[in-house]
C-alpha positions as CSV (number, residue, x, y, z in Angstrom):
1,M,-37.9,-100.2,-37.7
2,P,-38.3,-103.5,-39.5
3,Y,-37.2,-105.5,-36.4
4,E,-37.9,-105.5,-32.9
5,W,-36.5,-106.9,-29.6
6,L,-38.3,-107.7,-26.3
7,P,-37.8,-105.3,-23.4
8,L,-34.6,-106.1,-21.5
9,V,-35.3,-108.4,-18.3
10,P,-32.9,-108.2,-15.5
11,G,-30.8,-111.2,-15.2
12,D,-27.3,-112.8,-15.6
13,P,-24.6,-110.2,-16.9
14,D,-23.2,-112.7,-19.3
15,E,-26.8,-113.1,-20.9
16,I,-27.5,-109.3,-20.8
17,A,-24.2,-108.6,-22.5
18,R,-24.8,-111.1,-25.3
19,R,-28.3,-109.5,-25.9
20,V,-27.1,-106.0,-26.0
21,A,-24.4,-106.9,-28.3
22,A,-26.9,-108.8,-30.6
23,V,-29.3,-106.1,-30.6
24,L,-26.6,-103.2,-31.7
25,E,-24.8,-105.6,-34.0
26,E,-28.1,-106.2,-35.9
27,A,-28.7,-102.5,-36.1
28,W,-25.0,-101.9,-37.4
29,L,-25.3,-105.0,-40.0
30,R,-28.3,-103.2,-41.3
31,L,-26.3,-99.9,-41.7
32,A,-23.6,-102.0,-43.5
33,R,-26.1,-103.6,-45.9
34,N,-27.6,-100.0,-46.8
35,Q,-24.0,-99.0,-47.4
36,R,-23.4,-101.7,-49.8
37,E,-26.7,-100.9,-51.6
38,V,-25.5,-97.2,-51.9
39,I,-22.3,-98.3,-53.4
40,A,-24.0,-100.8,-55.8
41,T,-26.2,-97.9,-57.0
42,F,-23.2,-95.8,-57.8
43,A,-21.7,-98.6,-59.8
44,E,-24.7,-99.7,-61.7
45,R,-27.3,-96.8,-61.7
46,P,-25.3,-93.6,-60.9
47,R,-28.0,-91.2,-61.9
48,A,-28.6,-88.9,-59.3
49,P,-32.5,-89.8,-58.4
50,Y,-31.3,-93.3,-57.8
51,T,-28.4,-92.6,-55.6
52,L,-30.1,-90.1,-53.7
53,A,-33.0,-92.5,-52.9
54,T,-30.4,-95.1,-51.5
55,L,-28.6,-92.4,-49.6
56,E,-31.7,-91.5,-47.8
57,E,-32.3,-95.2,-46.6
58,F,-28.9,-95.2,-45.4
59,K,-29.3,-91.9,-43.4
60,Q,-32.6,-93.6,-41.8
61,A,-30.2,-96.6,-41.0
62,I,-27.9,-94.2,-39.0
63,R,-30.8,-92.8,-37.2
64,D,-32.1,-96.5,-36.4
65,F,-28.6,-97.4,-35.0
66,R,-28.5,-94.3,-32.9
67,Q,-32.0,-95.0,-31.6
68,R,-31.0,-98.7,-30.9
69,V,-27.9,-97.5,-28.8
70,D,-30.1,-95.1,-26.9
71,Q,-32.9,-97.7,-26.2
72,E,-30.6,-100.3,-25.1
73,A,-28.6,-98.0,-22.8
74,Q,-31.7,-96.7,-21.2
75,Q,-33.1,-100.2,-20.6
76,F,-29.6,-101.3,-19.3
77,V,-29.4,-98.6,-16.7
78,E,-32.9,-98.5,-15.7
79,R,-33.4,-102.3,-15.2
80,Q,-30.1,-104.4,-15.1
81,L,-28.1,-101.9,-13.0
82,P,-30.5,-101.6,-10.1
83,H,-30.7,-105.5,-10.3
84,L,-27.0,-105.9,-9.9
85,Y,-26.4,-103.0,-7.4
86,E,-29.1,-104.6,-5.0
87,Q,-27.5,-108.0,-5.6
88,G,-24.1,-106.7,-4.5
89,G,-25.7,-104.9,-1.6
90,R,-27.5,-107.8,-0.4
91,T,-24.6,-110.1,-0.6
92,A,-22.6,-107.7,1.6
93,A,-25.5,-107.5,4.1
94,E,-25.8,-111.2,4.4
95,A,-22.1,-111.3,5.2
96,L,-22.4,-108.7,7.8
97,G,-25.6,-110.3,9.2
98,T,-27.8,-107.5,8.3
99,T,-30.2,-106.5,5.4
100,F,-30.3,-104.3,2.3
101,T,-32.8,-101.7,1.9
102,W,-33.2,-98.8,-0.9
103,T,-32.3,-95.8,1.3
104,M,-31.6,-92.6,-0.2
105,F,-27.8,-93.2,0.1
106,H,-28.1,-96.1,-2.3
107,R,-30.6,-94.3,-4.5
108,D,-28.2,-91.3,-5.0
109,A,-25.2,-93.8,-5.7
110,L,-27.3,-95.7,-8.3
111,Q,-28.4,-92.5,-10.0
112,S,-24.8,-91.3,-10.4
113,L,-23.8,-94.7,-11.6
114,A,-26.7,-94.9,-14.1
115,A,-25.8,-91.4,-15.5
116,D,-22.2,-92.2,-16.1
117,S,-23.0,-95.7,-17.6
118,Y,-25.5,-94.2,-19.9
119,A,-23.1,-91.5,-21.1
120,D,-20.3,-94.0,-21.6
121,F,-22.5,-96.3,-23.9
122,L,-23.3,-93.1,-25.9
123,R,-19.6,-92.0,-26.1
124,R,-18.6,-95.4,-27.3
125,S,-21.2,-95.4,-30.1
126,E,-20.2,-92.0,-31.3
127,E,-17.1,-93.4,-33.3
128,A,-19.4,-95.7,-35.2
129,E,-21.8,-93.2,-35.9
130,R,-19.2,-90.7,-36.9
131,M,-17.8,-93.2,-39.4
132,A,-21.4,-93.9,-40.9
133,T,-21.9,-90.2,-41.3
134,Q,-18.6,-89.5,-43.0
135,F,-19.6,-92.1,-45.7
136,Y,-23.1,-90.5,-46.0
137,R,-21.5,-87.0,-46.7
138,A,-18.9,-88.2,-49.0
139,A,-21.4,-90.2,-50.9
140,R,-24.0,-87.5,-51.0
141,Q,-21.3,-84.9,-52.2
142,A,-20.5,-87.3,-55.0
143,A,-24.0,-87.7,-56.0
144,R,-24.5,-84.0,-56.3
145,R,-21.1,-83.1,-57.9
146,E,-19.4,-86.1,-59.6
147,V,-22.3,-88.1,-60.7
148,P,-23.8,-85.5,-63.0
149,L,-20.7,-85.1,-64.9
150,L,-20.5,-88.8,-65.8
151,A,-21.4,-89.1,-69.5
152,A,-24.3,-91.3,-70.3
153,G,-24.5,-94.6,-72.2
154,N,-20.9,-95.3,-72.9
155,M,-18.2,-97.5,-71.4
156,T,-16.1,-94.8,-70.2
157,A,-19.0,-93.4,-68.0
158,K,-19.7,-96.9,-66.7
159,Q,-16.1,-97.4,-65.9
160,A,-16.0,-94.0,-64.0
161,A,-19.2,-95.0,-62.0
162,K,-17.4,-98.2,-61.0
163,N,-14.3,-96.4,-60.0
164,L,-16.3,-94.0,-58.0
165,A,-18.0,-96.8,-56.2
166,G,-14.8,-98.4,-55.6
167,R,-13.4,-95.4,-54.1
168,L,-16.2,-94.8,-51.7
169,A,-16.0,-98.7,-50.8
170,A,-12.3,-98.4,-50.0
171,E,-12.3,-95.3,-48.1
172,H,-15.3,-95.9,-45.8
173,K,-15.4,-99.3,-44.7
174,L,-17.9,-100.2,-42.1
175,T,-16.5,-103.8,-41.1
176,H,-15.2,-102.4,-37.8
177,V,-15.2,-99.2,-35.8
178,I,-12.0,-97.6,-36.1
179,Y,-11.1,-95.4,-33.0
180,R,-9.0,-92.4,-33.0
181,N,-6.1,-94.3,-31.5
182,G,-6.3,-96.9,-34.5
183,A,-7.9,-99.7,-32.5
184,R,-10.4,-101.7,-34.7
185,V,-13.2,-103.1,-32.9
186,S,-16.5,-104.5,-33.8
187,V,-19.9,-103.0,-32.6
188,A,-20.7,-106.3,-30.9
189,A,-17.4,-106.5,-29.0
190,W,-17.4,-103.1,-27.6
191,A,-21.0,-103.4,-26.8
192,E,-20.7,-106.7,-24.8
193,A,-17.3,-105.5,-23.3
194,A,-19.1,-102.3,-22.1
195,T,-22.1,-104.1,-20.6
196,L,-20.0,-106.5,-18.8
197,A,-17.8,-103.7,-17.4
198,K,-20.7,-101.7,-16.2
199,S,-22.5,-104.7,-14.8
200,A,-19.4,-105.7,-12.8
201,V,-19.1,-102.0,-11.4
202,A,-22.7,-101.8,-10.4
203,Y,-22.5,-105.0,-8.4
204,N,-19.4,-104.0,-6.8
205,A,-20.6,-100.5,-5.9
206,G,-23.8,-102.2,-4.2
207,T,-21.2,-104.2,-2.2
208,L,-18.8,-101.6,-1.2
209,N,-21.6,-98.9,-0.5
210,R,-23.5,-101.4,1.8
211,S,-20.1,-102.1,3.5
212,R,-19.3,-98.4,4.0
213,Q,-22.9,-97.8,5.2
214,A,-22.3,-100.5,7.8
215,G,-19.1,-98.6,8.9
216,V,-16.8,-101.2,7.4
217,S,-13.6,-99.7,6.2
218,V,-11.8,-102.7,4.7
219,V,-12.8,-105.4,2.1
220,E,-11.0,-108.6,0.9
221,V,-10.6,-108.8,-2.9
222,F,-11.8,-111.7,-4.7
223,D,-10.2,-112.0,-8.4
224,G,-8.3,-114.2,-10.8
225,A,-4.9,-115.2,-9.5
226,D,-2.9,-113.3,-12.0
227,C,-5.1,-110.3,-12.1
228,G,-3.3,-107.1,-11.2
229,W,-4.9,-104.2,-9.2
230,V,-4.6,-101.3,-11.5
231,S,-4.4,-103.5,-14.8
232,H,-4.3,-107.1,-15.5
233,G,-0.5,-107.1,-15.8
234,D,0.1,-105.0,-12.7
235,S,2.6,-106.5,-10.4
236,D,0.3,-105.6,-7.5
237,K,-1.8,-108.7,-7.6
238,A,-5.4,-108.3,-6.4
239,N,-6.7,-111.7,-5.4
240,G,-6.8,-112.2,-1.5
241,T,-5.7,-108.8,-0.5
242,L,-7.3,-106.3,1.8
243,R,-8.1,-102.9,0.4
244,T,-9.7,-99.9,2.0
245,V,-13.3,-99.3,0.6
246,E,-12.3,-96.1,-0.8
247,D,-9.5,-97.8,-2.5
248,A,-11.4,-100.4,-3.7
249,A,-14.2,-98.0,-5.0
250,Q,-11.4,-96.5,-7.3
251,G,-10.6,-99.8,-8.6
252,P,-13.9,-101.8,-8.9
253,I,-12.4,-103.7,-12.0
254,S,-9.0,-103.4,-13.7
255,H,-9.7,-104.4,-17.3
256,P,-12.7,-105.3,-19.6
257,R,-14.3,-108.6,-18.6
258,C,-12.8,-108.4,-15.2
259,R,-14.6,-110.6,-12.6
260,R,-13.4,-108.9,-9.6
261,G,-15.5,-108.9,-6.4
262,F,-15.2,-107.7,-2.7
263,G,-16.2,-109.0,0.7
264,P,-16.5,-106.8,3.9
265,R,-14.1,-107.4,6.6
266,P,-15.4,-105.9,9.7
267,D,-12.7,-107.6,11.7
268,E,-10.1,-105.5,10.1
269,E,-9.7,-101.8,10.9
270,S,-7.1,-101.0,8.2
271,P,-5.0,-103.1,5.7
272,P,-1.3,-103.6,6.3
273,L,-0.5,-101.7,3.3
274,L,-2.6,-99.0,1.3
275,R,-2.3,-100.9,-1.8
276,G,-2.0,-104.7,-1.2
277,N,-0.4,-106.9,1.2
278,P,3.0,-108.6,1.3
């Protein structure tokens, strides 16, 4: 690849999220640049050898993007997730007057969390890769079937080539990833949001699992004043409420970029209500 990033170093979730977003955005922008080169070739030099050559460069850019997603996902789950899980576990342990150690219980929990996080990163990138692959197939088909039919050296042929290029550009825009539900999201936006979400989940998993390990069944929720339990707009507000550890594990965050946290409450045996307090 023509660019390189230093290995990810565990640290602040916001900084890590910005780094992951920047790495994947750079790979995606390179893909978009290659697409523009393919379209320009169709418009100006539509003979098959030229278009096929630029298409191969675009195909390699797809591979590079896939590799970047895989590399960043692996580094994130192998370095940042253990760091945050341990931070959450140590915070809970300090509140309980104990210590945190990497027992098999925590190792198994982290392994499950890492596998889920890695798979989620790949799922999120699939739509981006699908869009790029659709363009590649459409352009390659045009190069093989339509370009050879264009007459050479006259205005009609030149206009036909430009029309073909315009059609490809209009039908296969790579400015945003368009999901099946119609949502338009940039690669940087979903990468940053996914990284922040998984970071929060990892930290809270460490807190909740250390609390559970200590025999604590209730935690207090720390959240934004307006944040709902299941979703941001949920009327069941989360901040300051008591929840069971099991309930908290089902709702570690309620929305992207959620800042929810938990604190062990060994003085409580069970909350007044299963979901929130009056």
